[in-house]
N, C-alpha and C positions, 0 to 999 in steps of 0.2 A: 504494500500500500504506500509506504514511504517513497519507494522508487517511482511509482506512478505519479505521485504528487509532485516530486521533484522534476520529473520529465515534463509534466504539464506546465510547471512554473518556468522551466528552462525555455520551452517553446514560446510561451507568452512573452518572457523577457526579451528573447531574440526578436520577436515580431515588433515589440515596442521600441527596441533599440534601433532596428532598421528604419522604422517610421521616423525616428528622431534624427539619425545621421544620414539617411538617404539610401536608396536601393543600391545594392552592390552591382558592379559592372561585370561580374562573373558569377556563374552558378557555383554553389558550394554545398558542403554537407558538414553538419556539426555533430561530433561524436562525444558522448560522455564515456569515460573509462574508469576502471577500478571497480569499487563496490557497486556503483550505479550501473556500470556496463555489465556486471555479473547479475544484476537484479537482486542484490542483497544489501542495499544501502540501509544504514541505521539513521536515527534521528539526528544525532550530532556527527556531522561528517564534513569533509572538505569538498572542494570543487575541483574535479580533474576532467579535462577535455582536450580535444584537438580539432583543428579545422582542416578540411581538404577542399581546395578550390579547383575549378576546372583548369586545364592547361590553357595558358594565355600566351600571347606573343611575348618573347623575351624582353622587349622594350617596356612592356606593361607589368612585368612580374612584380617588381618592387612596389609599385603603386598599388597593385591588387593586394599584395601581402600586407601592406601597411593598413589598408582599409579593414581587412579581416582581423588584424591585431588590435586595431582600435575598437572594432565591434566586440571582440572577445573581452577586452579590458572593461568596456562599459557594462557588458553582461555580468562579468565577475563582480564589478563594483555593486551592481544591483543585488547580487547574491549576498555579498558581505553585509549590505544594509539590512537584509532580512534575517541575518543570523548564521549564514554559512561561513565556513572558513576558506581562505585561499589554500591551494595545494601547498603543503609543506615542501614538496619536491619540485615545485613550479611546473607541474605537468598540466599546462593550460595553454589554450590557443593564443594567449597574449604573449607567449614566448615564441620568438621567431623560429625556433627549432621544431615547434609543434603546430605551425601554421604554414602549410606548403601546398604546392600543386599536386594533383592526382599522380602525375608521373613521378614527382619527387617522393611522395608517400609510398608508391609502389616500390620504387628503388630502395627506400628505407626498410620496408618490410622484407624485401628480398635479401637485403644485406644482413638483417637480423637473422633470417632463416638460414641463409647459406653459411654465414660466418658470424655467429653470435658473439664471439669474443673480440672481434676487431671492428669497431664501429665508432664513428665520430660522435654519434648520439648513443650514449650508454644504453645497452639493452635493458628493458624493463618489462617484465611479464605483464604489467598492467595494460600495456598497449594492445594486448591480445584479448582483453576483456572490454570490448567496446560495444556501445549501443548507439545506433543512429537515432538522432533526436529531431533534427530539423534540416530542411534543404532539399537538395536534389537526390532522389533515391537511386538514380542511375550511377551517380558517383559512388554512393555506398555499395551498390551491387558490384560495380567494377573493382573496387578495392577489395571487397570481401571475396570475390571470385578469384582474384589474383592470389590472395593468401591461402584460401582453402584448396586451390589446385596444387600449390607447392608443398603444403605441410605433410601430407601422407607419406611422401618419399624423402623426408628430411630427418633421418634418424639422429644425426648429430645435433640438430636443433632441438628435437624432442627430448633427447638426453639432457641437453643443457637446460632446457626449460624445466624438466623434472627436478634437476639438481637445484635450480634457483628457487623453486617452490618449496622443496624440502628444507632449504636454509632459512626460509621465511617463517618466523614464529606464527603460530595460530593466534587468532584474535581472542580465543577463549582461554580462561585461566586453567 
C-alpha cells in the first residue's frame, strides 16, 4: 500500500513539476529503484530514482540532460517537503550519472552485466530493482528488454550479484 501511495505521489509531483518548468523537449521515463522498485517500501524511506531520456542529437544532449536534472531536483525537493529523505547514496536523477540517454543507460547496464567489477559508475544491485513510474513506456520496455535478454547467459554477473546480496545485511534484526 505504501508503495502504491508513493508511486501515485511521484506521478503527480512529476506532472506538477513539468507544468511548472515546461514540457521536456525529449521523451523520457522515470524509474524508482531500491525498496520502491522491489515493491517493499516502508513508511520512513528515502528517494532513489533515475531518468532515461530518448536518444537526442549530440548537440542537444547536455541541454536535454540539464532539463531532466532540474526536473529531478524539483521533484526531490517536493518529496523532502512532504517528509521523504534524499538518497543517502545520491542514487537520484538529479545526479548526472543517473540521468542519461537510453543508449547510455543500455551501455551502462551492459557494462555492469559483462564486467561488474570494472565500471566508472560503481555497480549497485539497487539499479536492478526498478519500477517504471512515469513517461514513455517504450523507453522502459526497450531498456528492460535489453537487460532481460542479456542476464540469463551472464553467469559471472549473476555470481557477482549473488555475492553482493549476501554481503548486504538484512533489514531485519
